[in-house]
N, C-alpha and C positions, 0 to 999 in steps of 0.2 A: 725369417730364415736368412742366413748369411750367404754371401756369394759362393763360398766354397761348397756349401751344401747344394746350392742350385746347380753348380758345375758338376758335382758328383751325380746328381739326379739326371742331368742331361746325358752324362757319360753312360750311366746305367741304361737309359732308354736307347741310346745308340748301340750299345753292346747287345741289347735284346734284339734290335733290328738285325744285326749281323748274324746272331744265332738263328733267328727265324729264317732268314734268307738262305743261310747255308744248309739248314735242316730241311726246309720245305719250299724254298724258292720265293721269288719276289711277290707272287700273288698272295702268299700267306701273310704278308705284312699289311695289317690294318691297324688302326689306332687301338682298337679293342684288343687284338692279339698281342700287340706290343705291351699294353698295360698289364695283361695277364702274365706275360713272360717276366716282367719286372716285379709284379706283385703290387701294383698300385691301381688306383682308380683311373678309368679312361680320361676323366676330366683333367687329371694331373698331367697326362701326356699333352693335352691341348693347352695347358698353361705354358708349356715349353715350345710347342710346335703348332703352327696354324693348321697344317694338313699333312698328309702322307708325303707329298712331294717335297715340302720343306724339310721334313724329317730325313728323307733319303738324301737330299742335298747336304744336310748337316753331317750325315754319316760319311758321305763321300769326301767332304771338306776335311773332316777330322782325320780321315785315313790318309789323304793325299798331301795335306799341308806339311807334315814332318818330312815326307820324301822330297818335296819341292825345296824345302829349306836346306836339306842335306845336299841336294844336287847343286843348288846355288852356292852353297859354301865351297863345294869342290871347284865349281867353274870360276868362282871369284877368288880362289885361293892363290897361293904363291907357286904352285907347281908349274913346270913348263907346259905349254899348250897340249902337246901330245899326251903327256901323263894325265892331264885333266880329263881328256876324253876317255882314256883307259879307265880311270877311277870312276868316272860317271857311269860307264857301262856296267862295271862290276857292282857298284853300289845300287844302281837302279834295278838291275835284275835280282840282286840279293834281297832288296827291300820287298819285292813282290813274291819272291820264293818263300820268304819267311811269313808271308801273309796270303798264301795261295787261296784259301777260302774266300777271303775278302776280295781278292782280285777277280776271282771267278764271278762273284756277285756283281762287281762293278762292270765287268764285261757283259754279263747277262742283262743288267739294267740298260746298258747302251744298246744292246741288240733288241730288247723289247721296246724301248722308247724310240728307237731309230734316230737318235740324236748324233749321228756320225759327224756332222760338221761342227757341232757345238764346241768341241775341244779346241778348235782353232781360234775361237773367240774368247776362250777362257783366260783369265789372268794367270792361272798356273802355267798353261801352255806357253803363253807369251813370255812369261818370266824365264822359263827354261830355254826357250829358243833365243831370247835376247842374251842370256848369260852365255850360251854356247857360241853365239855369234861373236861376242866380245873375246872369248877364249880363242876362237879361230882367227879373228882379226889380229890378236896379239901374236899368234903363231906365224901369221903372214909377215907382220912387222919385224919379228925376230928371225925371219927367213927359215923357219922350220917347215912352214907350209907354203905351197905355191900360191900365186895370186888368184883367188876365187871370190865370188860374191859371198861374204861371210853369212848373210842372212839365209840365203838359199842353202848353203852347205850346212848351216845349223839346223834348219828344218829337216833336211835329209838325215842328219845324225840323230836328232830327237825321234823322228819317225822310225828309223832303223832299230832303235832300242825298243820302241813300242811293238814293232813287228816281231822282234825276237821274243818279247814277252808273250805275245799272242801264240807264237809257235810253241813256246814252252808249255803253255796251258793246254794246247791241243795234242801235244806229243806225249804218249804214254811211256816211251823209253827216252826220258830226258837225259841230256848231257849234264855234267856238272855246271853249276852257275859260272864258275871261272872260265870254263871252256867256251861257253856261249858268249860271255862278255868279251873274251879275247877275240873271238871270231868277229863280232860286230866292230869293236874298236880297231883291230888290226887291219881289217879290210878298209875301213874308213880312213884311218891314219895313213895307210900306204897310198891310198888314192890322193890324199891331200899333200903328202910330203913333197917338198921341193927337191928337185934333182940335186944330188950332192949334199943335202942336209943329213945330219946324223940323228 
């Protein structure tokens, strides 16, 4: 079987996991239930994934990698530093708003497995924090932002977007994505802005 077929099979398995989790919760995800959901033999699932945790990690990676790539593209792009932070907040919150069920599942998995600190060691998190730090450092160099520790400020910025995302998931009367993204970025940019900078 070709690589494309294998990739398609892996994607079908991952989509089945998401459907099961959204419908019945994390506990419903077993290799057997996933196989039934896809319509394949359980052994076929094991050909692609060693165990349930590897499967869940693959689902998370497949879901979050495009978001991280998009955020890095924004943060490493040609916009002025303050516009980069605005665009980051807007696209970050929009990404998860468009995938609410998946985000709920990822939050639930984190809650169940209690891996709160693990995101700080993840390559995804470090990639976003490093790119945000570079954007903030550029803003300082161009005298848009005041002189601050770029890495500390970047961590605060990335975390504030995550916190807003959590708030949106918990709040039944949600604001428009644009409103919440503007709230995060404007508070943050206002605090960073150098006196006299436009």
